[in-house]
Steps between C-alpha positions, in 0.01 A plus 500: 500500500550634150265776380250378241562665168211610278427268214635621167253629248529342157574728212175616339290400800245754639559673828237410762190707425390771738125541569367811326186672623206504258483846349158475337192555713191280444330796329790539257502128428127506426544806278774322310281193455211719384726681253621170355141378464401823321782442253322176408171675414405445139293721274146375439366765259574626151765352274727417794220302662427316176867403462515379860210263430712318241809460717674836519587648840455873457469716811244772562477774241552863599123561512446189714771613740331841527167327569659289775649810665174697465292226657754455776450869584121453499538215750699720739452395863268711712586546868156647571174573326528741207215713364503657154245772418404550135360849448399775260267795548352461149246230419559272202878499543522120506566476874279193560649321198850563634402364845352184348789424264774605742345300784472194276865540399613506863272213602615277212871549576520537878474205743314698768148644531399795282167684526345780294244721673244730340493802731321722250211645703281527191482321165770251598527228235810299588278195544377540142858495370612203711190289571200557724472343844266198476287631789549872439706562815692828521748697708210632709393145586856418599526810720178411684555127540552367858657173376850576369730283709645281225635555151222284356237727654670813363558344157129421473433871440724503191459365150801311364624548143677251273826672598428424869434867575254558784261790426278678753229698323363849562167522684366735233175397329225700333294444817777598744384758754846629597856483362784308657629693802856539621418309816359206304812497285733508802306217669485278192856551380628471855380140493653436156838635610522220758442227242651623172856602419428747221193719443417708192232762560280645225430852627218733403546810289439734793811527717296696755245227577562321829562154350767617255665714767517195726651293217776752430595551863548127556680420171869427442511569126283671241445458127359806324311402185458737209373466144722645229303826484552853621209473747632168625849635562351805672311268733813295573700812585214625721498166682872521575471861611211409731705222660794732549294780654304277741781342697552200270845595369625143526226378265564777249874429508457124453217518245504339157306632200317261265416653160209303353426489126124473450499498118696305238588818308808700593415751775470863400714595800866400472568239766866602514398849612281352776792288617728804494250688718499234771876450464548858622346384829700173491181296462541177298244443224372175351306471176203263489433438129158472344373144533185363334427267791516782756301731273209253505426605857423148623681269740878524471684180409880524483509220244315721251730801527740590221862416586588869501221576748590210730862618496393856587311380809795284606731801470261708710470222760879461519550873552242500780665197660832687499332748735344246736562588866796310636453605860228426751403860558445742210699823500410830341792594278367849435581704191302676235365334187 
């Protein structure tokens, strides 16, 4: 029997194809699809946005791209509950204002649950800056309640702002017989930690009181607030030194400094010199400009902030989000501030 010869291949014909393994993983394919979709984003603001409305196809401007990246940082995924303490040893620094506006910024941009807690043992007024609870419930009521099995039951102790920020008020009133204790704080916030992803805590001015001490020792990050004054900066430095000398090195080393402008006039103290001071300790600083809406002292509404102020709080929120814990157990990194 004659051996069968292979069929001739016509000139120009393709060789039989050989199966090639797919080199892109599903994650890479999705990333590629996402990247292509982002290329199609069109500007919706300014002159570029106006031109797009009449048929042009202009992509995002540089400022819009920065905003997208900043807000993506703010929405960083949390693998566990994160607590941010906002502190200063001097009264009138703007700490409560920062908590209200910063909390609203996070709540308006993140998809998860954000709560702000007034842990000031005396004269706490976070509720006044964000909206009073309709029935006057406070952190003390939450700590003492026997019915806290569901999120709805826990949420009932908070007031909810237009930015979807949950706020748990301080138990301080003119008729209060005793200040908030550390044990009450631990009990109340222990419940909140099980139901909210991110907590911002408005601390009192006394770092030695039991409630503030409990806040600091259970926090992941800290924002030190200071007005643009010599006394304010002195208080901010004292706060950092206290943290460093009381076993809270990790908080001092991961702290951010918010410099708040309380007046429209240029500060007497040079802000650049303040920033240089904290730069020597590698502490990032963020300027919060004077804002008429915040200066009113009433309820904070993000829609009424100047663009520069809203941007400042987004920058501060993004920097905090960069430091969110990415593990399931916090670790003390040590170091000196």
